[in-house]
N, C-alpha and C positions, 0 to 999 in steps of 0.2 A: 500621431505624435508618439515618439518613443519615451518611455519612463524607465526609471531604474528598476522598480519593483512593481509587479502587477499581481494582486490577489484575485484569483479567478475562482468563483464559486460555480460549480456545475449543478444545475437544478433540474430535477425531473419530478413534477407533481409535488413540489415541496413548499407550497405556499405557507403552510403553518411554520415550517422551519425558518423560512425567510422572515416571517413576521416576528418570530421569537428571537432570532439571532442576528439578523442583518444589522439592526441598529447598533448593537454592540460592536460588531466588526467595523462598521464605519467610524464609530466614535474612537475606537482604539487603534485605528489604522490610518486615518486621514493624513497624519503628518509624515507617514513613512512609505505609503504605497497607494496606488490607485486600486479601487475596488471595482471589479467587473462581475456581472452575473451572466453566465452562459446557460441559456435554457435549452434543454435537450428534448425539444418538441413535446412539451408538457400538454396534457389534455385538461388540466385544471386552470384556474384563473391566475396562475403565478405571474405571467407577463403583464396582465392588466393591473394586478396588485402592485407590481414594481413601478409601472408607469405612473400610477396614481399617487403612490406614497413615497417613491424615491426617484423623482424626475431627473436628478443629476447623475444617477448611476448609469453607466454604460451597460447596455444589454446586447448580448450576442445571441441570435436565435439560430440554432442548428436545425437543418431541414428534416432530420429524422433522429430517432433515439437509437444511436448505435452503442449504447452502454457507456460506462465510465471511460473506457479506453478511446474509442472512436470519438466520443463526445468531447474529450479534452483535446485530442489531436485536431479536430475540426475547429474548435474554439481558439486554441493557442496559435494556429496558423494565421489568425487575424489580430494577434496581440504583439506589439513591439515593446520589448523590455529586456533588461539585462537578466533579471531574475523573474521566474514565475513562482507563485505560491498556489498549489492545487489545494483548495480548501473545501471540505465537505460543508454542505448547508446546515448540518446538525452539530456545528462546532460553536462553543462559546469561547471567545478569545479573552485575554486579559490585557491590562495596560502593558505597553512596551513588549509585546510578543514578537514583533517583526525584527526590530533592530539587532538584538543579540545574535540571531541566526544569520542575518545578512552580514553583520560585522565578521562573524566567523568565516563565512564564505569569501568575503573580501580579502581576508588575510591569507587565503590559500586557494590559488586558482585551480588546484587539482581536485577540489571538492566539487563533485557534480550535483549532489543532492544532500539535503539535511532535513531533520525534523526536530520539533520541540518536544518537551515532555507532554505526554498524552495521559490525562486523567479522566476518570469517569464523571460524567455530568450528574448522575444520580447518586453514586457513592463517592463523594467528593475527595475523600482521603485515599482512594484506591487508584491504581493505574487503570487504563482502559485497554481492553482486549486488542484493539486494532493496531496498536503501535507501542504503547507503554513507554519505556525508556530506550527504545531503539530495537530494530529487528535483527535476528540472526537466523541461520538455517543449519541443519545438520547434514551429514554426508549423504543421506537418503532423500533429502529434499523437504524435510519437515520444518516449517517455519516456527519460530518462537521469539520471545522478546525478553529483554531485561525487564523484569517485573511481571511477566506473564508466560507461563508454560502451559500449553493447551488451555484448559478452562481454569487453571489455578492462577488467580490474580493477586498480586501483592499489594499491601498498603504502602503508600509513599512515606517513608520515614527519612527522607532526604538521602537515601543510600545511593541515589543516582543523580546527584546535583552536579555532575561533571560534564565536560565536553568529551565525547568518546567516538572513536571510529567504530562503525557498525557494518552489518552486511546490507541491510535494506532499511529504507525510510518509509514510514506509513503514507499510503495514498490519501489518508484522511486529512493530512496537513503536511504536504511535501513541498519544501523549497527546492527549486531546481534551477540550474544555470541554463538560460534559454538556448544559447548556441549549442550547448552539449545535448540538450533535449532534441533539437532538430537534427543535429549531425548524426545522432544515433537512431533516427527514424521515429522518435516519440514512443508512445506506448503501443504495444502490439494489439491492434484493433480486433484480432480474432478472439482475444480473451473475453471481450464484452465487459466483464467485471470479475474482480478477484484475482490476485496474484500478479496483475500487470505491473504494479509498482516494484515487486520483487524482481521480476524479469528485467525491468528497465535498469534497476540498480545493479543487477548481475552483469548485464551488458556493459554498463558504465565501468564496472570494476575490471572486466576483461580488457577494456581499453585504457586501463591505468589510472582511473579516477578513484577518489575516495567517497564514501558515504558517511555522513556524520550525524551525531545526536548532540543537541545543544540543551544542556540542563538549565540554562538561564532564562528559558522561555517556556511558558506553560499554557496549554489550552485544555478545554474540557469537551469531551465527545459523548454524544448520546449513544451512537452506535446502532446498527441494525435498522437504519432508517429506510433503506430500500428493500433489502431482503433480510428477514429475521433469521436469527442464528439456527433455528430448527427447520428452515426451508430446505426441501429436497433439491430445489434449483440451486441453492447456495452450495449444497454438498456436491452436486454434479459439476458446477463451475470450478470449485476448488480442486476437485480430484482431476478433472480433465486438464485444467490450466497448469496445475503442478507438473503433470506429465509432459505437457508441451514445453514448459520452461526448462525442465531437466534435460530433455532431448536436445533442445536448442543450445544450451549453454555448457553442458558437461564436457570435459576433455574426452576425446575418443576412447581412451583406455579405461574410462570409468562407466561408460554407458551400459554395457552388457551386465556388469556386476551390480550396478544400482537397480536396473530394471528387473533383474532376476530376484533381487531382494524385495523389491517393491511388490511383485506379484504375491509373495507371502504376506507382506505387511498390509497391503491393501485388502487382501482376503480377510485378515484378522479385523481390519477396520470395518469391512462390510458386515461381519457378524455383530460387531458392537453397534453399528448403525441400525441393524435389524432389531436388536434388543431395545435400543434407546428410542428409535424413531419409526420402526415398522418397515413394511415392505417398500414404501416409497424411497426411503434412503438407501435401501439395498439396491433397488433398481437404479438409483442415481449413480452408484459406484460402477455397476455393470455398464450403464450407458456411457459414463465418462471414459471407461477403458476402450470401448468400441469406437467412440468418437475420436479418441486419440490415435488408435491403430489406423483409422481411415486417413489420418493426416500425415502419417509417417513418410510416404513418398514425397510429399510437398516439403516436409521438414528436412529430409535428407538432401534435397536440392539446395535448400538454404544453407545448410551446414557447410557446403563446399565453398561458399563465398564469405564465410564469417570466421572470426578468430574464436578459439576455444582454449585460451590460456588458463591454467590453474589460477585461482584467486584466493585471497586471504579472508580470514574471519569466518571460515566454515568450521562448525563443530564436528570433530572427527569421531563422534560416537553416535549411537541411536538414541535420540532424545525421547522417543516414544517408549523404548525399553526402560530407560532410566526413570521416566515419570510414572508410567503405569505399573511397572514391576518392582522398581527400587524405591518408589515413593519420593522422588526428588521434585519438590514443588516450587522451589525458589532458585533464582539464577545463581545465587551465591553458593548453592549446594553442588553446582557443576564444577568439574575439574577444569580450571582455566588453562591448564597446560594442553588441553585437547582442542583449543582454538588455534587453527593454523591457516 
């Protein structure tokens, strides 16, 4: 049976998160959407816990753990709705969190995806790293947010209580138009986890869609629930997937320039990882590059069948340079004239 909005929580060994947060999701969502849990082949007792404690919740069981990207692709193929909400299991929602975002998307059919305000579960007055008040990207592929530049996270002083077009919406709580999701091929399952939502939003923008932030809705995110921030695997996936995403989506005349610059920039990042995290993170950067190089023949074939139009809302300067060398820690310190 088709519904207007389906909130789909992808779970992998997250019984504790389900116990802590699912009751609140149900209580604050039941009038606006169906809540579904998609289990990504958990090895804990998540499914038994759901069946025993939430017998009315629909459970989709994926046959294997293909990560965030494939997990959602497999699950959403079985969900009929006008809108999907991809919701992390470690999210605390608030009253009336669904309706403002859906109303925003209802008013404009060119909106492919949107996100609410993302604040920290533990530091309640601060934005949360994974999405804050909407995602952007610089011309070299470095993602950042309104309210979060690298590790510098702002306090929410209501400076982002607006509705704003952005570049990417967080995968921790992403509202997406279902037909657009499927027409664009869903998330790139090769990513496994990290950057897949940015890649999806970029592809949507290439096809003429908008990505939006809705300041009238707020959720709180624990963050780092599957891979902690200092994990070398996280470093590897972020670096590899970022390169894949850039190669897939950049206009042809930008590829060589960007990747020549990224060799230098990623080398500098590798040295910083070595100082901060040891040899495992340095190895992660090297492994990420070689994994990406091995995929280039496959990616080149794909490029021949895809659009690569220039898109808006890309920051035309180097956010790493401005943050680490010029000390710009807040979104308001950036030159707004450089977003084009």
